[in-house]
MIDRENVO-606644 format. One line per field, with one value per atom (N, C-alpha, C): residue number from 1; x, y, z. Coordinates in steps of 0.2 Angstrom, whole numbers, plus 2048, in hexadecimal, padded with zeros to 3 digits. Layout:
BEGIN
resi <- (NUM/...)
u <- (X/...)
v <- (Y/...)
w <- (Z/...)
END
This chain:
BEGIN
resi <- (1/1/1/2/2/2/3/3/3/4/4/4/5/5/5/6/6/6/7/7/7/8/8/8/9/9/9/10/10/10/11/11/11/12/12/12/13/13/13/14/14/14/15/15/15/16/16/16/17/17/17/18/18/18/19/19/19/20/20/20/21/21/21/22/22/22/23/23/23/24/24/24/25/25/25/26/26/26/27/27/27/28/28/28/29/29/29/30/30/30/31/31/31/32/32/32/33/33/33/34/34/34/35/35/35/36/36/36/37/37/37/38/38/38/39/39/39/40/40/40/41/41/41/42/42/42/43/43/43/44/44/44/45/45/45/46/46/46/47/47/47/48/48/48/49/49/49/50/50/50/51/51/51/52/52/52/53/53/53/54/54/54/55/55/55/56/56/56/57/57/57/58/58/58/59/59/59/60/60/60/61/61/61/62/62/62/63/63/63/64/64/64/65/65/65/66/66/66/67/67/67/68/68/68/69/69/69/70/70/70/71/71/71/72/72/72/73/73/73/74/74/74/75/75/75/76/76/76/77/77/77/78/78/78/79/79/79/80/80/80/81/81/81/82/82/82/83/83/83/84/84/84/85/85/85/86/86/86/87/87/87/88/88/88/89/89/89/90/90/90/91/91/91/92/92/92/93/93/93/94/94/94/95/95/95/96/96/96/97/97/97/98/98/98/99/99/99/100/100/100/101/101/101/102/102/102)
u <- (131/131/12B/12A/124/124/11F/11E/118/118/113/10D/108/102/103/0FF/0FF/0FD/102/100/0FA/0F8/0F3/0EC/0E7/0E1/0DE/0DB/0D9/0D2/0CF/0C8/0C7/0C0/0BF/0C0/0C2/0C3/0BE/0BA/0B5/0B5/0B3/0B2/0AA/0A7/0A0/0A0/09E/09E/09A/09C/099/09A/09D/09F/0A7/0A9/0B0/0B4/0B9/0BE/0C1/0C2/0C6/0CD/0D0/0D8/0DB/0E2/0E6/0EC/0F0/0F6/0F4/0EE/0EC/0EA/0E7/0E4/0EB/0F0/0F6/0FA/0FA/0FD/0FA/0F3/0F0/0F1/0F2/0F3/0FA/0FF/106/106/102/102/0FE/0F9/0F6/0FB/0FF/103/109/10C/110/10F/108/106/104/105/104/0FE/0FA/0F3/0F5/0F1/0F2/0EF/0F2/0EF/0F5/0F2/0F6/0F6/0FD/0FE/0FD/0F7/0F6/0F2/0F1/0ED/0E6/0E3/0DC/0D8/0D3/0D0/0CA/0CC/0C7/0C5/0C2/0C0/0C5/0CB/0D1/0D3/0D4/0D6/0D0/0CA/0C5/0C5/0C6/0C6/0CC/0D2/0D7/0D6/0D2/0D0/0CC/0C6/0C2/0C6/0CB/0CF/0D3/0D6/0D9/0D4/0CE/0C9/0C7/0C6/0C4/0C9/0CF/0D6/0D6/0D4/0D5/0CF/0CA/0C4/0C0/0C0/0BD/0B6/0B2/0AC/0AE/0AD/0AF/0AA/0AD/0A9/0AD/0B3/0B8/0B9/0B7/0B8/0BD/0C1/0C7/0C4/0C2/0C0/0C6/0C5/0CA/0CC/0C8/0C9/0CD/0CB/0CF/0D6/0D6/0DD/0E2/0DF/0E3/0E5/0E1/0E3/0E8/0E8/0EC/0F3/0F4/0FB/0FD/0F9/0FC/0FF/105/108/106/105/102/108/109/10E/109/10A/107/10B/107/109/106/108/104/0FD/0FC/0F6/0F1/0F4/0F0/0F4/0F1/0F4/0F4/0FA/0FB/0FE/0FB/0FE/106/10A/111/112/117/118/11C/119/11C/119/115/112/10D/10C/107/101/0FC/0F6/0F6/0FB/0FC/0F7/0F2/0ED/0F0/0EE/0F1/0EC/0ED/0E9/0E4/0DE/0D9/0D4)
v <- (8F4/8F6/8F8/8FE/900/8FC/8FA/8F7/8FA/8F9/8FD/8F9/8FB/8F8/8F4/8F0/8EB/8EF/8F2/8F6/8FB/8FE/903/900/902/8FF/900/8FB/8FB/8F9/8F4/8F2/8EE/8EE/8EA/8E2/8DF/8D8/8D4/8D0/8CD/8C5/8C1/8BA/8B9/8B6/8B3/8AC/8A8/8A1/89F/89A/897/89B/8A1/8A5/8A4/8A5/8A5/8AA/8A8/8AD/8B2/8B8/8BD/8BB/8BD/8BC/8C2/8C2/8C7/8C9/8CE/8D0/8D4/8D7/8DB/8D6/8D1/8CB/8C9/8C7/8C4/8CA/8D0/8D5/8D6/8D5/8D6/8CF/8C9/8C3/8C3/8C6/8C7/8CC/8D1/8D5/8D2/8CE/8CB/8C6/8C2/8BD/8C1/8C6/8CB/8CC/8CE/8D0/8CA/8C4/8BF/8BB/8BC/8B9/8B3/8AD/8A7/8A7/8A7/8A8/8A6/8A3/8A0/8A6/8A8/8AD/8A9/8AA/8A6/8AA/8B1/8B5/8B3/8AF/8AD/8B0/8B4/8B7/8B2/8AD/8A7/8A8/8A2/8A2/8A4/8A1/8A2/8A9/8AC/8B3/8B8/8B6/8BA/8BA/8B3/8B2/8B6/8B6/8BA/8C2/8C4/8CB/8CC/8C8/8CA/8CA/8C5/8C6/8CC/8CF/8D6/8DB/8DB/8E0/8DF/8DA/8D9/8DC/8DB/8DC/8E4/8E6/8EE/8F2/8EF/8F3/8F5/8F2/8F4/8F0/8F2/8EE/8E7/8E2/8DB/8D8/8D8/8D6/8D1/8D1/8CC/8CF/8D5/8D8/8DE/8DE/8E3/8E9/8EF/8F5/8FA/900/905/905/905/906/900/8F9/8F4/8F4/8F6/8F6/8FB/901/906/903/900/8FD/8F7/8F4/8EE/8F1/8F7/8FA/8FD/8FD/8FF/8FA/8FC/8F7/8F7/8F1/8F1/8ED/8EE/8EA/8E7/8E2/8DE/8E0/8E3/8E4/8E0/8E1/8DE/8E1/8E7/8EB/8E9/8E6/8E5/8E8/8E8/8EB/8F2/8F5/8FC/8FE/903/906/907/905/906/90E/911/918/919/91D/920/91B/916/912/917/915/919/915/917/913/910/912/90E/910/915/917/91A/918/91B/91D/920/923/91D/920/91A/919)
w <- (6CE/6C8/6C4/6C1/6BE/6B7/6B4/6AE/6AA/6A4/6A0/69F/69D/69A/694/693/68D/687/683/67D/67E/679/679/679/67D/67C/676/673/66C/66B/66F/66F/675/677/67D/67B/680/680/684/681/684/682/688/687/688/683/683/682/687/687/680/67C/677/670/671/66B/66A/664/662/666/669/66D/669/66C/669/669/664/662/660/661/65E/663/660/664/66A/66A/670/675/673/678/67C/677/679/67E/67C/681/688/687/68E/692/68F/693/696/692/694/69A/69A/69F/6A6/6A5/6AB/6AE/6A9/6AC/6AF/6AD/6B0/6B7/6B8/6BE/6C3/6C1/6C5/6C4/6C0/6BE/6BA/6BB/6B7/6B1/6AC/6A5/6A0/69A/695/690/68E/689/682/67F/679/673/676/671/670/675/674/67B/67A/680/682/685/687/68F/691/698/69E/69D/6A1/6A2/69C/69B/69E/69D/6A0/6A8/6AA/6B1/6B5/6B1/6B4/6B4/6AF/6AE/6B4/6B5/6BB/6C2/6C3/6C9/6C9/6C4/6C4/6C5/6C2/6C4/6CB/6CE/6D5/6DA/6D8/6DC/6DB/6D6/6D5/6D6/6D9/6DA/6D5/6CF/6C9/6C8/6C4/6C2/6BF/6C2/6C1/6BB/6B5/6AF/6AB/6AC/6A8/6A1/69F/698/69A/695/695/692/695/693/694/693/693/69B/6A0/6A7/6A9/6A7/6A9/6A5/69F/69C/6A0/6A1/6A4/6AB/6AF/6B6/6B5/6B0/6AF/6AE/6AD/6AC/6B2/6B8/6BE/6C2/6C5/6C9/6D0/6D3/6D9/6DD/6E4/6E8/6ED/6F0/6F6/6FC/701/707/70C/712/718/718/716/717/710/70B/705/6FF/6FA/6F3/6F3/6F1/6F1/6EA/6E7/6E1/6E2/6DE/6DE/6DD/6E1/6E0/6DA/6D6/6CF/6C9/6CB/6C5/6C2/6BC/6B8/6B6/6B4/6B2/6AB/6A8/6A1/69C/69D/699/693/68D/686/683/67D/678/675/674/671/675)
END
């Protein structure tokens, strides 16, 4: 079943240790998408260390630059549906990249 990306990308989501965490509905939407994809994350609207770690996992699994930050490329790839096969992860046929305006 193909699913959509978490809302339209609006800003980079970044976690910096020792600084106030980013908050907002865009963070909550990203966390919900990570959770939907099977990553361990609490959907609380706070972009903290656990969300950054889950984002790094997604980036590593999808062959992206592993930064823990949600940029346009990471956001677009979060909208892609992957299926696990014996050969590894494959893009689900008919899935889209979820890239939106902005």
